[in-house]
C-alpha positions in Angstrom: -0.4 89.4 -4.4 0.6 86.1 -2.7 1.8 86.7 0.9 1.5 83.1 2.2 1.5 79.4 1.3 -2.4 79.6 1.7 -2.4 82.4 -0.9 -0.2 80.4 -3.2 -2.6 77.4 -3.1 -5.6 79.5 -3.6 -4.0 81.3 -6.5 -3.2 78.0 -8.2 -6.8 76.8 -7.7 -8.3 80.0 -8.9 -6.1 79.9 -11.9 -7.0 76.3 -12.8 -10.7 77.0 -12.3 -10.5 80.2 -14.6 -8.8 78.1 -17.4 -11.7 75.7 -17.0 -9.3 72.8 -16.2 -10.7 69.8 -14.3 -7.8 67.4 -14.2 -5.3 67.5 -11.3 -1.9 68.0 -13.1 -0.8 69.5 -16.3 0.2 66.9 -18.9 3.9 66.7 -20.1 3.3 67.7 -23.7 -0.1 69.7 -23.5 -1.2 72.4 -21.1 1.7 74.9 -21.7 -0.4 78.0 -20.6 -1.3 76.1 -17.4 2.2 75.1 -16.8 3.3 78.7 -17.3 0.7 80.1 -14.9 1.7 77.5 -12.3 5.2 78.6 -12.7 4.4 82.3 -12.6 2.7 81.6 -9.2 5.6 79.7 -7.8 8.1 82.5 -8.7 5.6 85.0 -7.0 5.4 82.9 -3.9 9.2 82.6 -3.7 9.7 86.2 -4.4 7.3 87.4 -1.8 7.4 84.8 0.9 10.9 83.2 0.9 13.2 86.3 1.3 16.2 84.7 3.2 19.4 84.2 1.3 19.0 80.5 1.6 16.1 80.5 -0.9 17.6 83.0 -3.4 19.4 80.3 -5.6 16.2 78.4 -6.0 14.2 81.7 -6.9 16.7 82.6 -9.5 16.4 79.1 -11.0 12.7 79.4 -11.1 12.9 82.8 -12.5 15.2 81.4 -15.2 12.6 78.6 -16.0 9.8 81.3 -16.3 12.0 83.4 -18.6 12.4 80.4 -20.9 8.7 79.6 -20.8 8.0 83.1 -21.6 10.2 83.1 -24.7 8.7 79.7 -25.8 4.9 81.0 -25.4 5.5 84.7 -26.4 4.6 86.1 -23.1 6.3 89.0 -21.4 4.6 89.0 -18.0 6.2 90.2 -14.8 5.5 88.4 -11.4 3.0 90.1 -9.1 0.8 91.9 -11.8 -2.2 89.7 -11.9 -4.7 88.7 -9.0 -6.1 85.2 -8.6 -8.1 83.6 -11.5 -5.9 84.4 -14.5 -6.9 83.0 -17.6 -4.5 83.3 -20.7 -6.5 82.0 -23.7 -3.5 80.5 -25.4 0.1 80.9 -26.5 0.8 84.1 -28.3 2.5 87.6 -27.8 1.3 89.1 -24.6 3.3 92.1 -22.9 2.5 93.2 -19.5 4.5 96.0 -18.0 5.8 95.2 -14.4 4.1 98.2 -13.0 0.5 97.1 -14.1 -1.9 95.9 -11.6 -4.7 93.7 -12.8 -7.4 92.3 -10.5 -8.8 88.8 -10.0 -10.5 86.7 -12.9 -8.9 88.5 -15.8 -9.2 86.8 -19.1 -6.9 87.9 -21.8 -6.0 86.9 -25.3 -3.1 87.0 -27.7 -1.5 90.2 -28.9 -2.5 92.3 -25.8 -0.3 94.9 -24.6 -0.7 96.5 -21.1 2.0 99.1 -21.1 3.1 102.6 -20.0 2.5 106.1 -21.3 5.4 107.0 -23.7 8.3 108.3 -21.8 7.4 107.1 -18.5 8.4 103.6 -17.1 6.0 103.7 -14.2 2.7 105.0 -15.6 1.1 101.7 -16.0 -2.7 100.9 -15.9 -4.6 99.5 -12.8 -7.3 97.1 -14.0 -10.1 95.9 -11.7 -11.6 92.4 -11.2 -13.6 90.3 -13.7 -12.1 92.1 -16.7 -12.1 90.5 -20.2 -9.4 91.7 -22.7 -10.0 90.9 -26.3 -7.2 89.8 -28.9 -5.0 92.7 -29.9 -6.2 95.1 -27.3 -3.7 97.8 -26.2 -4.1 99.5 -22.7 -1.6 101.9 -21.7 -0.9 105.0 -19.5 -1.7 105.7 -15.9 -5.4 104.9 -16.1 -8.0 102.8 -14.4 -10.3 100.2 -15.7 -13.4 99.5 -13.6 -14.7 96.0 -12.5 -16.6 93.8 -14.9 -15.3 95.7 -18.2 -15.1 93.9 -21.6 -12.4 95.3 -23.7 -13.1 94.4 -27.4 -10.6 93.1 -30.0 -8.0 95.5 -31.3 -9.2 98.2 -29.1 -6.9 101.1 -27.9 -7.6 102.1 -24.1 -5.8 105.2 -23.2 -8.3 106.8 -20.9 -9.9 105.6 -17.7 -13.0 103.5 -17.8 -14.9 104.5 -14.6 -18.1 102.7 -15.4 -18.2 99.1 -14.2 -19.7 96.2 -16.2 -19.8 97.9 -19.7 -18.1 96.9 -23.1 -15.7 99.2 -24.7 -14.2 98.8 -28.3 -12.8 101.0 -31.0 -9.7 103.2 -31.5 -9.9 105.0 -29.0 -12.2 102.7 -27.0 -15.5 104.0 -26.2 -18.6 102.4 -24.6 -20.6 100.2 -26.9 -22.9 98.4 -24.6 -23.9 97.6 -21.0 -23.1 93.9 -21.3 -19.6 93.9 -19.7 -17.6 90.8 -19.0 -20.4 88.5 -17.8 -20.4 85.2 -19.8 -16.9 86.0 -21.1 -14.9 85.0 -17.9 -15.0 82.5 -15.2 -15.4 84.2 -11.8 -13.1 81.6 -10.3 -12.6 83.5 -6.9 -16.3 83.7 -6.4 -16.7 80.0 -7.1 -14.1 79.2 -4.6 -15.9 81.3 -1.9 -19.1 79.6 -2.6 -17.5 76.0 -2.4 -15.8 77.1 1.0 -19.2 78.5 2.3 -21.0 75.2 1.3 -23.4 77.1 -1.1 
């Protein structure tokens, strides 16, 4: 969660790396997903760090722009759900419940739903770091998904996946291999740490 201006810049950089972008700024008529992610992080920063009444009108204006971008792109993503290094593959329907918590370096595709158990508004998943979520995957309920998991296209995950670095697929999702998300995501947060450490 963004808790300072330093965190805000860190999240922006990690998201940019995770999206595989090398240029400095999004172009006006392209880069819709990148612009959305930047706006999402700005809303998170003002929501979490600028709590005085002075900033409220600007926060609500930003949230209005975020809502319009969500409608345009087909996203329904609440602030403060994703860690740094978010990579959304392209525009298309994505629904993420506001109580879901997803770690760093998540890569997700269109038609993904991360939701709650039927009849409960707060029983949403907690998903670890470095998780790949394939197109059409449905993840719901008060479950945990371990670090490094790859979830196959059109899978339904309604039970916890406790084993890290595995691939799951099917309805309901079951382990199909030990390959995990390596090679399917960019571990942006680790790349930043390595750059800062001079490695």
